[in-house]
A tleap script that builds the chain and sets N, CA, C and O, in Angstrom:
source leaprc.protein.ff14SB
mol = sequence {
  NASP ARG VAL GLU PHE ILE ASP GLU VAL PRO
  LYS THR SER VAL GLY LYS PHE SER LYS LYS
  ALA LEU ARG ASP ARG PHE ALA ASP VAL GLU
  VAL CASP
}
set mol.1.N position { -15.357 -33.586 -12.470 }
set mol.1.CA position { -14.617 -32.716 -13.355 }
set mol.1.C position { -14.192 -33.487 -14.602 }
set mol.1.O position { -14.041 -34.708 -14.585 }
set mol.2.N position { -14.011 -32.748 -15.660 }
set mol.2.CA position { -13.605 -33.362 -16.923 }
set mol.2.C position { -12.427 -32.584 -17.496 }
set mol.2.O position { -12.442 -31.354 -17.546 }
set mol.3.N position { -11.420 -33.313 -17.922 }
set mol.3.CA position { -10.234 -32.684 -18.502 }
set mol.3.C position { -10.067 -33.214 -19.919 }
set mol.3.O position { -10.096 -34.424 -20.145 }
set mol.4.N position { -9.893 -32.315 -20.861 }
set mol.4.CA position { -9.661 -32.690 -22.261 }
set mol.4.C position { -8.221 -32.337 -22.613 }
set mol.4.O position { -7.791 -31.200 -22.418 }
set mol.5.N position { -7.487 -33.295 -23.124 }
set mol.5.CA position { -6.129 -33.041 -23.596 }
set mol.5.C position { -6.154 -32.986 -25.114 }
set mol.5.O position { -6.737 -33.852 -25.766 }
set mol.6.N position { -5.523 -31.967 -25.670 }
set mol.6.CA position { -5.434 -31.854 -27.119 }
set mol.6.C position { -3.965 -31.803 -27.509 }
set mol.6.O position { -3.123 -31.344 -26.738 }
set mol.7.N position { -3.669 -32.273 -28.701 }
set mol.7.CA position { -2.273 -32.329 -29.152 }
set mol.7.C position { -1.701 -30.956 -29.446 }
set mol.7.O position { -0.521 -30.700 -29.204 }
set mol.8.N position { -2.538 -30.076 -29.967 }
set mol.8.CA position { -2.036 -28.767 -30.367 }
set mol.8.C position { -3.112 -27.717 -30.149 }
set mol.8.O position { -4.276 -27.930 -30.489 }
set mol.9.N position { -2.723 -26.584 -29.582 }
set mol.9.CA position { -3.653 -25.475 -29.364 }
set mol.9.C position { -3.711 -24.656 -30.646 }
set mol.9.O position { -2.675 -24.233 -31.159 }
set mol.10.N position { -4.928 -24.426 -31.172 }
set mol.10.CA position { -5.025 -23.603 -32.379 }
set mol.10.C position { -4.548 -22.182 -32.114 }
set mol.10.O position { -4.839 -21.603 -31.067 }
set mol.11.N position { -3.821 -21.633 -33.062 }
set mol.11.CA position { -3.277 -20.287 -32.899 }
set mol.11.C position { -3.727 -19.393 -34.042 }
set mol.11.O position { -4.066 -19.860 -35.129 }
set mol.12.N position { -3.723 -18.108 -33.770 }
set mol.12.CA position { -4.057 -17.121 -34.791 }
set mol.12.C position { -2.843 -16.902 -35.687 }
set mol.12.O position { -1.778 -17.470 -35.449 }
set mol.13.N position { -3.007 -16.086 -36.703 }
set mol.13.CA position { -1.898 -15.814 -37.617 }
set mol.13.C position { -0.751 -15.071 -36.932 }
set mol.13.O position { 0.380 -15.078 -37.419 }
set mol.14.N position { -1.051 -14.428 -35.791 }
set mol.14.CA position { -0.026 -13.688 -35.052 }
set mol.14.C position { 0.710 -14.599 -34.070 }
set mol.14.O position { 1.761 -14.224 -33.550 }
set mol.15.N position { 0.167 -15.796 -33.810 }
set mol.15.CA position { 0.805 -16.734 -32.904 }
set mol.15.C position { 0.165 -16.822 -31.536 }
set mol.15.O position { 0.649 -17.549 -30.669 }
set mol.16.N position { -0.929 -16.081 -31.329 }
set mol.16.CA position { -1.628 -16.140 -30.042 }
set mol.16.C position { -2.599 -17.320 -30.044 }
set mol.16.O position { -2.989 -17.808 -31.105 }
set mol.17.N position { -2.992 -17.779 -28.840 }
set mol.17.CA position { -3.987 -18.840 -28.738 }
set mol.17.C position { -5.315 -18.356 -29.294 }
set mol.17.O position { -5.758 -17.252 -28.977 }
set mol.18.N position { -5.950 -19.175 -30.120 }
set mol.18.CA position { -7.229 -18.811 -30.714 }
set mol.18.C position { -8.359 -19.303 -29.810 }
set mol.18.O position { -8.795 -20.449 -29.912 }
set mol.19.N position { -8.822 -18.427 -28.930 }
set mol.19.CA position { -9.894 -18.789 -28.000 }
set mol.19.C position { -11.180 -19.097 -28.751 }
set mol.19.O position { -11.942 -19.973 -28.342 }
set mol.20.N position { -11.429 -18.385 -29.843 }
set mol.20.CA position { -12.635 -18.613 -30.641 }
set mol.20.C position { -12.637 -20.030 -31.217 }
set mol.20.O position { -13.668 -20.704 -31.192 }
set mol.21.N position { -11.511 -20.483 -31.729 }
set mol.21.CA position { -11.415 -21.831 -32.289 }
set mol.21.C position { -11.646 -22.879 -31.203 }
set mol.21.O position { -12.290 -23.898 -31.454 }
set mol.22.N position { -11.127 -22.641 -30.006 }
set mol.22.CA position { -11.342 -23.575 -28.898 }
set mol.22.C position { -12.805 -23.606 -28.481 }
set mol.22.O position { -13.356 -24.676 -28.222 }
set mol.23.N position { -13.440 -22.429 -28.414 }
set mol.23.CA position { -14.864 -22.381 -28.064 }
set mol.23.C position { -15.698 -23.121 -29.098 }
set mol.23.O position { -16.609 -23.871 -28.748 }
set mol.24.N position { -15.387 -22.910 -30.372 }
set mol.24.CA position { -16.124 -23.588 -31.438 }
set mol.24.C position { -15.930 -25.099 -31.364 }
set mol.24.O position { -16.875 -25.860 -31.569 }
set mol.25.N position { -14.722 -25.524 -31.076 }
set mol.25.CA position { -14.411 -26.957 -31.021 }
set mol.25.C position { -15.144 -27.661 -29.880 }
set mol.25.O position { -15.590 -28.798 -30.033 }
set mol.26.N position { -15.268 -26.984 -28.736 }
set mol.26.CA position { -15.878 -27.610 -27.566 }
set mol.26.C position { -17.267 -27.071 -27.254 }
set mol.26.O position { -17.742 -27.212 -26.127 }
set mol.27.N position { -17.917 -26.467 -28.216 }
set mol.27.CA position { -19.245 -25.885 -28.005 }
set mol.27.C position { -20.294 -26.946 -27.686 }
set mol.27.O position { -21.263 -26.658 -26.983 }
set mol.28.N position { -20.119 -28.156 -28.185 }
set mol.28.CA position { -21.120 -29.200 -27.966 }
set mol.28.C position { -20.918 -29.978 -26.668 }
set mol.28.O position { -21.713 -30.865 -26.357 }
set mol.29.N position { -19.879 -29.666 -25.911 }
set mol.29.CA position { -19.610 -30.346 -24.640 }
set mol.29.C position { -20.554 -29.797 -23.579 }
set mol.29.O position { -20.640 -28.587 -23.368 }
set mol.30.N position { -21.262 -30.712 -22.914 }
set mol.30.CA position { -22.203 -30.287 -21.876 }
set mol.30.C position { -21.507 -30.219 -20.529 }
set mol.30.O position { -20.684 -31.072 -20.198 }
set mol.31.N position { -21.842 -29.204 -19.759 }
set mol.31.CA position { -21.268 -29.009 -18.430 }
set mol.31.C position { -22.367 -29.216 -17.401 }
set mol.31.O position { -23.475 -28.701 -17.548 }
set mol.32.N position { -22.052 -29.972 -16.360 }
set mol.32.CA position { -23.050 -30.212 -15.299 }
set mol.32.C position { -23.145 -29.048 -14.361 }
set mol.32.O position { -23.932 -29.081 -13.415 }
savepdb mol mol.pdb
quit
């Protein structure tokens, strides 16, 4: 298993977690 810690979760203008930004950021990470 692999765990990534980030300092800050990207948020939308409304204050919700931006799942799209997280997907884009970790798109190049390979999963076994």
